[in-house]
C-alpha positions as CSV (number, residue, x, y, z in Angstrom):
1,M,0.0,0.0,0.0
2,S,1.4,3.4,-1.0
3,C,1.6,6.3,1.4
4,D,0.1,9.5,0.2
5,S,1.8,12.9,1.0
6,G,-0.5,13.3,4.1
7,C,0.8,10.0,5.5
8,A,4.3,10.9,4.8
9,R,3.9,14.2,6.5
10,R,2.3,12.6,9.5
11,R,5.3,10.1,9.8
12,R,7.8,13.0,9.6
13,L,5.9,14.9,12.2
14,A,5.8,11.7,14.5
15,W,9.5,11.3,14.0
16,A,10.2,15.0,14.7
17,T,8.0,14.8,17.9
18,L,10.2,12.2,19.6
19,P,12.7,14.6,21.0
20,A,9.8,16.7,22.5
21,I,8.2,13.6,23.9
22,L,11.5,12.8,25.6
23,Q,11.6,16.3,27.1
24,V,8.0,15.9,28.3
25,V,8.9,12.6,29.9
26,L,11.7,14.3,31.7
27,L,9.5,17.2,32.8
28,A,6.7,14.9,33.9
29,S,9.1,12.8,35.8
30,A,10.5,15.8,37.5
31,A,6.9,16.5,38.7
32,G,7.0,13.0,40.1
33,P,4.9,9.9,39.4
34,A,1.8,9.1,41.3
35,K,2.6,6.2,43.5
36,S,-0.6,4.4,42.5
37,Q,0.4,4.5,38.8
38,Q,3.9,3.3,39.3
39,E,4.6,-0.4,38.8
40,P,6.0,-1.6,42.1
41,D,9.0,-3.6,40.8
42,R,10.0,-1.1,38.0
43,P,12.0,2.1,38.5
44,A,10.2,5.4,37.6
45,A,12.7,6.0,34.7
46,Q,11.6,2.8,33.1
47,Q,7.9,3.3,33.4
48,P,6.0,3.2,30.1
49,L,5.6,6.4,28.1
50,E,1.8,6.2,28.7
51,N,2.3,7.1,32.3
52,S,4.6,10.1,31.5
53,I,2.4,11.5,28.7
54,D,-0.8,10.9,30.6
55,R,0.8,12.3,33.8
56,W,1.8,15.4,31.7
57,N,-1.8,15.7,30.3
58,R,-3.3,15.4,33.8
59,M,-1.1,18.1,35.2
60,S,-2.9,21.4,35.8
61,P,-2.0,24.2,33.5
62,E,-0.2,25.8,36.5
63,Q,1.9,22.7,37.0
64,R,2.8,22.5,33.3
65,E,3.8,26.1,33.2
66,R,5.8,25.7,36.3
67,E,7.8,22.8,34.7
68,L,8.1,24.7,31.4
69,S,9.3,27.8,33.1
70,K,12.4,26.0,34.1
71,L,13.4,25.9,30.4
72,P,14.5,28.6,27.9
73,P,11.5,30.4,26.4
74,A,12.2,29.2,22.9
75,R,12.5,25.5,24.2
76,A,9.4,25.8,26.2
77,R,7.4,27.2,23.1
78,L,8.8,24.4,21.0
79,I,7.6,21.8,23.5
80,R,4.2,23.3,23.8
81,Q,3.9,23.1,20.0
82,R,5.1,19.6,19.8
83,I,2.8,18.4,22.6
84,W,-0.1,20.0,20.9
85,R,0.8,18.1,17.7
86,Y,1.2,14.9,19.7
87,N,-2.2,15.3,21.3
88,H,-3.7,15.9,17.8
89,M,-2.2,12.8,16.2
90,R,-4.4,9.9,15.3
91,P,-4.3,7.1,18.0
92,E,-2.3,4.8,15.9
93,E,0.3,7.3,15.3
94,Q,0.5,8.1,19.0
95,Q,0.8,4.4,19.7
96,A,3.7,4.1,17.1
97,L,5.5,7.0,18.9
98,R,4.9,5.3,22.2
99,R,6.5,2.1,20.9
100,R,9.5,4.0,19.7
101,Y,9.8,5.7,23.0
102,Q,9.5,2.4,24.8
103,T,12.3,1.1,22.6
104,F,14.4,4.2,23.3
105,S,13.8,4.0,27.1
106,E,15.1,0.4,27.1
107,L,18.4,1.5,25.7
108,P,21.3,1.9,27.9
109,P,22.1,5.5,28.9
110,D,25.1,5.8,26.5
111,R,22.9,4.7,23.5
112,Q,20.2,7.0,24.5
113,Q,22.7,9.8,24.4
114,V,23.8,8.7,20.9
115,V,20.2,8.8,19.7
116,R,19.7,12.2,21.2
117,E,22.8,13.5,19.5
118,R,21.8,12.0,16.2
119,L,18.4,13.6,16.4
120,R,19.9,16.9,17.1
121,E,22.3,16.5,14.1
122,F,19.4,15.6,12.0
123,R,17.5,18.8,12.9
124,Q,20.7,20.6,12.0
125,L,20.9,19.3,8.5
126,P,20.0,21.5,5.7
127,V,16.2,21.5,5.2
128,P,16.2,19.9,1.7
129,R,18.3,17.0,3.1
130,Q,16.0,16.2,6.1
131,P,13.3,14.4,4.2
132,V,15.9,12.5,2.1
133,V,17.7,11.2,5.3
134,H,14.3,10.6,7.1
135,R,13.0,8.5,4.2
136,E,16.2,6.4,4.2
137,V,15.9,5.9,7.9
138,E,12.3,4.8,7.5
139,R,13.2,2.5,4.5
140,L,16.1,0.9,6.3
141,R,14.1,0.4,9.6
142,L,11.8,-1.9,7.7
143,L,14.5,-4.2,6.4
144,P,15.8,-7.1,8.3
145,E,19.2,-6.5,9.9
146,P,21.4,-8.3,7.4
147,Q,19.7,-6.6,4.5
148,R,19.9,-3.2,6.3
149,E,23.7,-3.7,6.9
150,A,24.3,-4.8,3.4
151,A,22.4,-1.6,2.1
152,M,24.4,0.7,4.4
153,N,27.7,-0.8,3.4
154,G,27.0,-0.4,-0.3
155,D,28.5,2.0,-2.8
156,E,25.1,3.6,-3.6
157,F,24.5,4.4,0.0
158,R,28.0,6.0,0.4
159,G,27.4,8.0,-2.7
160,R,24.0,9.4,-1.7
161,F,24.8,10.4,1.9
162,S,27.5,12.5,3.5
163,P,29.5,10.9,6.3
164,Q,27.5,12.8,8.9
165,E,24.2,11.7,7.2
166,R,25.4,8.1,7.1
167,Q,26.2,8.2,10.8
168,I,22.7,9.6,11.6
169,I,21.1,6.9,9.5
170,R,23.2,4.1,10.9
171,D,22.7,5.1,14.6
172,L,19.0,5.7,14.3
173,T,18.3,2.5,12.4
174,T,20.5,0.5,14.7
175,Y,19.2,1.9,18.1
176,L,15.6,2.5,17.0
177,P,14.7,-0.4,14.8
178,N,11.2,-1.0,13.7
């Protein structure tokens, strides 16, 4: 089944929203989990995304603003926009993002840092290159690992992407597989 431009736009939006979701999780965690919601044998940092996002959405506007006020104004504004987008995604898109976050949250801290750095680098790529790199990440994420590795080691891949883009693609497809 082919994806129309609206579907592609929604996927890009979901992918771009992941950093904001990570930030919201940190903010919501700073506000503290409700004891009744936390699984007894699981540390708060490893709670499912549902608890963090739901906790954020249950915060009063005053609590949200208090947490956002701890950030630079531009960052707080960006988080507000991304949370609004997240809350206006279709449920299946939210679920896909939750699964990606769950995968991310299960990574060791050093790999989480690599993913954060690559997402930051991705956002700093020239605007015309971002959709090209994003499409390649999405395409490769669907491949079984041996095929993905073969594609990333091929001459065509090396010819189409800069060393920085190749590193972004490699790390994101390795640490955030489908």
